[in-house]
Backbone as ProteinMPNN parsed JSONL, in Angstrom:
{"seq_chain_A": "MTNPTDTEQSWFRTITRPASRMIFTVLALVAFVAGIALGVALPEYQLWFQVPAVVILMVWFLVMTLHYRRTRTRRA", "coords_chain_A": {"N_chain_A": [[-11.274, -17.791, -80.922], [-13.749, -18.972, -83.117], [-14.52, -22.191, -84.249], [-16.015, -22.056, -87.722], [-18.994, -22.822, -88.991], [-21.926, -24.504, -90.131], [-23.987, -22.67, -89.877], [-22.886, -20.342, -89.687], [-21.092, -17.95, -91.598], [-18.014, -17.86, -93.249], [-15.206, -15.865, -93.338], [-13.821, -15.895, -95.34], [-15.656, -16.82, -97.132], [-16.838, -14.905, -97.083], [-15.743, -13.161, -98.742], [-15.747, -14.153, -101.029], [-18.201, -14.831, -102.042], [-21.128, -13.676, -103.393], [-20.525, -13.805, -106.547], [-19.966, -11.465, -107.597], [-18.415, -9.968, -105.455], [-16.599, -11.506, -105.495], [-14.964, -10.647, -107.846], [-14.9, -8.028, -106.886], [-12.977, -8.627, -105.104], [-10.919, -9.51, -106.343], [-9.871, -7.379, -108.174], [-9.354, -5.315, -106.526], [-6.962, -5.978, -105.083], [-5.174, -6.721, -107.326], [-5.341, -3.762, -108.092], [-3.981, -2.967, -105.774], [-1.329, -4.637, -105.561], [-0.509, -3.689, -107.902], [-0.11, -1.032, -107.678], [1.877, -0.436, -106.014], [4.172, -2.093, -107.223], [4.609, -0.21, -109.113], [5.02, 2.247, -107.576], [7.868, 1.404, -106.711], [8.808, 0.987, -109.431], [9.04, 3.352, -110.163], [9.785, 5.81, -108.955], [9.867, 8.547, -108.402], [7.789, 9.174, -108.722], [6.26, 8.003, -106.823], [4.799, 8.325, -104.31], [2.45, 8.895, -105.788], [1.279, 6.72, -106.686], [1.421, 4.714, -104.62], [-0.201, 5.934, -102.511], [-2.799, 6.024, -103.105], [-3.571, 3.36, -103.865], [-2.965, 1.648, -101.234], [-4.818, 3.207, -100.115], [-6.796, 1.927, -101.602], [-7.262, -0.939, -101.084], [-7.572, -0.759, -97.972], [-10.367, 0.201, -98.525], [-11.342, -2.042, -99.372], [-11.033, -3.962, -97.51], [-12.198, -2.548, -95.501], [-15.436, -2.702, -96.437], [-15.327, -5.291, -96.684], [-15.459, -6.087, -94.145], [-17.991, -5.001, -92.893], [-19.652, -6.211, -94.653], [-18.977, -9.044, -93.733], [-19.76, -8.709, -90.692], [-22.215, -8.039, -90.87], [-23.758, -10.287, -91.706], [-22.978, -11.998, -89.956], [-24.169, -10.989, -87.688], [-27.043, -10.927, -88.671], [-27.56, -13.156, -88.945], [-26.891, -14.484, -85.981]], "CA_chain_A": [[-11.742, -17.58, -82.49], [-14.664, -20.069, -83.117], [-14.571, -22.786, -86.191], [-17.355, -21.938, -89.056], [-20.186, -23.86, -88.506], [-22.734, -24.228, -91.177], [-25.013, -21.341, -89.474], [-22.064, -19.167, -89.679], [-20.565, -17.301, -92.839], [-16.696, -17.706, -92.78], [-14.222, -14.377, -93.774], [-13.396, -16.443, -96.976], [-16.864, -17.097, -98.13], [-17.795, -13.293, -97.426], [-15.384, -12.081, -99.874], [-15.558, -14.89, -102.362], [-19.893, -15.39, -102.441], [-21.18, -14.194, -104.755], [-19.297, -13.454, -107.897], [-18.975, -9.846, -108.123], [-17.693, -9.214, -104.508], [-15.233, -12.084, -105.567], [-14.34, -9.838, -108.805], [-14.071, -6.303, -106.773], [-11.657, -8.793, -104.213], [-9.594, -9.61, -107.063], [-10.067, -5.722, -108.684], [-8.681, -4.489, -105.524], [-5.583, -6.908, -104.818], [-4.473, -6.595, -108.214], [-4.812, -2.17, -108.107], [-2.8, -3.059, -105.061], [0.188, -4.917, -106.152], [0.143, -2.814, -109.626], [0.247, 0.554, -107.573], [2.99, -0.839, -105.181], [5.029, -2.333, -108.179], [4.801, 1.035, -110.609], [5.579, 2.917, -106.962], [8.947, 0.935, -106.474], [10.023, 0.653, -110.837], [9.084, 5.183, -110.726], [10.496, 6.115, -107.525], [9.518, 10.381, -108.678], [6.059, 8.95, -108.774], [6.077, 6.779, -105.922], [3.21, 8.611, -103.428], [1.147, 9.349, -106.627], [0.932, 5.239, -106.944], [1.27, 3.363, -103.734], [-1.186, 5.96, -101.316], [-3.758, 5.486, -103.877], [-2.854, 1.426, -103.961], [-3.1, 1.84, -99.769], [-6.353, 3.537, -99.795], [-7.99, 1.066, -102.351], [-7.202, -1.824, -99.983], [-8.461, -0.078, -96.798], [-11.508, 0.325, -98.71], [-11.679, -3.094, -99.933], [-10.947, -4.22, -96.256], [-13.995, -2.058, -94.641], [-16.417, -2.955, -97.335], [-15.669, -6.508, -96.326], [-15.651, -6.839, -92.485], [-18.678, -4.616, -92.565], [-20.121, -7.379, -94.989], [-19.072, -10.211, -92.574], [-20.255, -8.789, -89.65], [-23.59, -7.813, -91.573], [-23.91, -11.179, -91.796], [-22.857, -12.801, -88.471], [-25.309, -10.287, -86.462], [-28.086, -10.969, -88.657], [-27.902, -14.67, -88.204], [-27.328, -14.863, -84.91]], "C_chain_A": [[-12.524, -18.941, -82.644], [-14.018, -20.89, -84.561], [-15.98, -22.137, -86.471], [-18.197, -22.923, -88.788], [-20.896, -23.526, -89.809], [-23.755, -23.081, -91.507], [-24.253, -20.265, -89.792], [-20.886, -18.37, -91.255], [-18.864, -17.02, -92.918], [-15.864, -16.294, -93.822], [-14.295, -14.922, -95.031], [-14.45, -16.107, -97.735], [-17.376, -15.832, -97.944], [-17.261, -13.07, -98.764], [-15.443, -12.454, -101.272], [-17.119, -15.216, -103.026], [-20.561, -13.982, -102.449], [-20.486, -13.345, -105.35], [-18.798, -12.08, -107.655], [-18.306, -9.339, -106.608], [-16.099, -10.367, -104.619], [-14.321, -11.223, -106.888], [-13.99, -8.309, -108.371], [-13.171, -6.893, -105.448], [-10.711, -8.815, -105.268], [-9.354, -8.16, -107.911], [-8.964, -5.035, -107.725], [-7.296, -4.977, -104.655], [-4.56, -6.689, -105.949], [-4.489, -4.936, -108.593], [-3.885, -2.494, -107.191], [-1.516, -2.836, -105.209], [0.384, -3.983, -107.255], [0.447, -1.562, -109.126], [1.655, 0.425, -106.39], [4.158, -1.278, -105.842], [5.35, -0.941, -109.001], [5.079, 1.903, -109.371], [7.111, 2.366, -106.777], [9.682, 1.196, -107.889], [9.342, 2.741, -111.24], [9.278, 5.393, -109.535], [10.197, 7.837, -107.528], [8.405, 10.063, -108.687], [5.3, 8.194, -107.452], [4.69, 6.871, -104.566], [2.142, 8.593, -104.731], [0.794, 7.788, -107.08], [0.245, 4.124, -105.758], [0.259, 4.221, -102.631], [-2.634, 5.543, -101.837], [-4.168, 3.537, -104.147], [-3.957, 0.896, -102.398], [-4.747, 2.132, -99.505], [-7.709, 2.6, -100.329], [-7.722, -0.08, -101.227], [-7.632, -1.543, -98.722], [-9.698, -0.271, -97.123], [-12.546, -0.892, -98.749], [-11.948, -3.441, -98.287], [-12.559, -3.98, -95.355], [-14.96, -2.751, -94.937], [-16.664, -4.502, -97.012], [-15.953, -7.209, -95.447], [-16.733, -5.967, -92.261], [-20.216, -5.897, -93.545], [-20.675, -8.532, -94.191], [-19.814, -9.997, -91.233], [-21.832, -8.692, -90.113], [-24.214, -9.435, -91.007], [-24.005, -12.305, -90.801], [-24.0, -11.975, -87.767], [-26.869, -10.454, -86.908], [-28.739, -13.017, -88.967], [-27.373, -15.145, -86.73], [-28.418, -14.055, -84.102]], "O_chain_A": [[-11.953, -19.979, -82.307], [-13.358, -20.457, -85.505], [-16.826, -21.798, -85.644], [-17.783, -23.95, -88.25], [-20.614, -22.541, -90.492], [-24.207, -22.652, -92.568], [-24.81, -19.235, -90.171], [-19.754, -18.822, -91.423], [-18.49, -15.886, -92.617], [-16.19, -16.025, -94.978], [-14.932, -14.279, -95.865], [-14.424, -15.368, -98.719], [-18.377, -15.539, -98.599], [-17.958, -12.842, -99.753], [-15.316, -11.773, -102.29], [-17.3, -15.694, -104.146], [-20.467, -13.247, -101.465], [-19.928, -12.347, -104.894], [-17.645, -11.662, -107.545], [-17.67, -8.285, -106.639], [-14.995, -10.19, -104.105], [-13.091, -11.204, -106.843], [-13.245, -7.533, -108.968], [-12.641, -6.059, -104.713], [-9.682, -8.153, -105.137], [-8.183, -8.106, -108.289], [-7.977, -4.392, -108.081], [-6.773, -4.347, -103.736], [-3.363, -6.509, -105.725], [-3.641, -4.648, -109.438], [-2.741, -2.368, -107.628], [-0.781, -1.851, -105.14], [1.51, -3.531, -107.464], [1.166, -0.836, -109.813], [2.29, 1.439, -106.1], [5.228, -1.004, -105.298], [6.475, -0.784, -109.475], [5.634, 2.869, -109.894], [7.773, 3.396, -106.652], [10.863, 1.542, -107.876], [9.274, 3.221, -112.372], [8.403, 4.758, -108.947], [10.368, 8.363, -106.429], [7.724, 11.087, -108.64], [4.113, 7.942, -107.247], [3.969, 5.993, -104.09], [0.986, 8.236, -104.507], [-0.085, 7.712, -107.938], [-0.669, 3.298, -105.757], [-0.224, 3.482, -101.773], [-3.451, 4.894, -101.185], [-5.121, 2.926, -104.63], [-5.0, 0.247, -102.32], [-5.587, 1.47, -98.897], [-8.868, 2.482, -99.931], [-8.312, 0.279, -100.208], [-8.299, -2.5, -98.331], [-10.395, -0.857, -96.295], [-13.738, -0.977, -98.452], [-13.062, -3.18, -97.833], [-13.458, -4.674, -94.883], [-15.514, -3.445, -94.085], [-17.787, -5.007, -97.024], [-16.434, -8.343, -95.437], [-16.763, -5.877, -91.034], [-21.324, -6.212, -93.111], [-21.811, -8.944, -93.956], [-20.412, -10.926, -90.691], [-22.614, -9.44, -89.525], [-24.979, -9.596, -90.057], [-24.805, -13.241, -90.777], [-24.83, -12.7, -87.218], [-27.806, -10.278, -86.13], [-29.778, -13.666, -89.094], [-27.534, -16.334, -86.456], [-28.828, -14.481, -83.022]]}, "name": "protein", "num_of_chains": 1, "seq": "MTNPTDTEQSWFRTITRPASRMIFTVLALVAFVAGIALGVALPEYQLWFQVPAVVILMVWFLVMTLHYRRTRTRRA"}
Protein backbone atom coordinates (compact mmCIF):
# COMPACT_ATOMS: atom_id res chain seq x y z
CA MET A 1 0.00 0.00 0.00
CA THR A 2 1.37 3.39 -0.92
CA ASN A 3 1.14 6.63 0.97
CA PRO A 4 -1.25 9.13 -0.57
CA THR A 5 0.36 12.11 -2.22
CA ASP A 6 -1.07 15.41 -3.36
CA THR A 7 -2.14 13.87 -6.66
CA GLU A 8 -3.93 10.90 -5.08
CA GLN A 9 -7.14 11.10 -3.11
CA SER A 10 -7.25 9.12 0.12
CA TRP A 11 -10.11 6.84 1.13
CA PHE A 12 -10.99 9.16 4.03
CA ARG A 13 -11.15 12.19 1.75
CA THR A 14 -13.33 10.20 -0.65
CA ILE A 15 -15.95 9.47 2.00
CA THR A 16 -15.92 12.97 3.55
CA ARG A 17 -15.51 15.37 0.62
CA PRO A 18 -17.76 16.93 -0.67
CA ALA A 19 -20.20 17.48 2.19
CA SER A 20 -22.92 15.42 0.49
CA ARG A 21 -20.75 12.30 0.78
CA MET A 22 -20.04 13.05 4.44
CA ILE A 23 -23.77 13.33 5.11
CA PHE A 24 -24.34 10.04 3.27
CA THR A 25 -21.54 8.44 5.32
CA VAL A 26 -22.90 9.66 8.64
CA LEU A 27 -26.44 8.60 7.78
CA ALA A 28 -25.30 5.15 6.69
CA LEU A 29 -23.27 4.59 9.86
CA VAL A 30 -26.06 5.89 12.11
CA ALA A 31 -28.59 3.67 10.34
CA PHE A 32 -26.27 0.68 10.76
CA VAL A 33 -25.73 1.27 14.48
CA ALA A 34 -29.44 1.93 15.04
CA GLY A 35 -30.42 -1.23 13.16
CA ILE A 36 -28.03 -3.40 15.12
CA ALA A 37 -29.07 -1.82 18.43
CA LEU A 38 -32.77 -2.24 17.69
CA GLY A 39 -32.17 -5.85 16.66
CA VAL A 40 -30.50 -6.52 19.99
CA ALA A 41 -33.18 -4.64 21.96
CA LEU A 42 -36.05 -6.37 20.17
CA PRO A 43 -34.95 -9.96 19.51
CA GLU A 44 -38.31 -10.98 18.05
CA TYR A 45 -37.73 -8.48 15.20
CA GLN A 46 -33.99 -9.00 14.95
CA LEU A 47 -33.89 -9.82 11.23
CA TRP A 48 -36.22 -6.95 10.36
CA PHE A 49 -33.71 -4.48 11.80
CA GLN A 50 -30.32 -6.07 11.29
CA VAL A 51 -30.62 -7.23 7.67
CA PRO A 52 -31.50 -3.74 6.34
CA ALA A 53 -28.72 -2.28 8.51
CA VAL A 54 -26.14 -4.58 6.95
CA VAL A 55 -27.50 -3.97 3.44
CA ILE A 56 -27.26 -0.20 3.98
CA LEU A 57 -23.65 -0.56 5.09
CA MET A 58 -22.81 -2.78 2.11
CA VAL A 59 -24.38 -0.32 -0.36
CA TRP A 60 -22.52 2.57 1.29
CA PHE A 61 -19.21 0.71 1.02
CA LEU A 62 -19.86 -0.20 -2.64
CA VAL A 63 -20.76 3.38 -3.59
CA MET A 64 -17.74 4.85 -1.80
CA THR A 65 -15.42 2.25 -3.33
CA LEU A 66 -16.71 3.11 -6.79
CA HIS A 67 -16.11 6.83 -6.12
CA TYR A 68 -12.62 6.08 -4.82
CA ARG A 69 -11.70 3.91 -7.81
CA ARG A 70 -13.16 6.42 -10.25
CA THR A 71 -11.08 9.27 -8.83
CA ARG A 72 -7.91 7.14 -8.79
CA THR A 73 -8.29 5.98 -12.40
CA ARG A 74 -9.14 9.48 -13.58
CA ARG A 75 -5.90 10.87 -12.04
CA ALA A 76 -3.65 7.99 -13.16
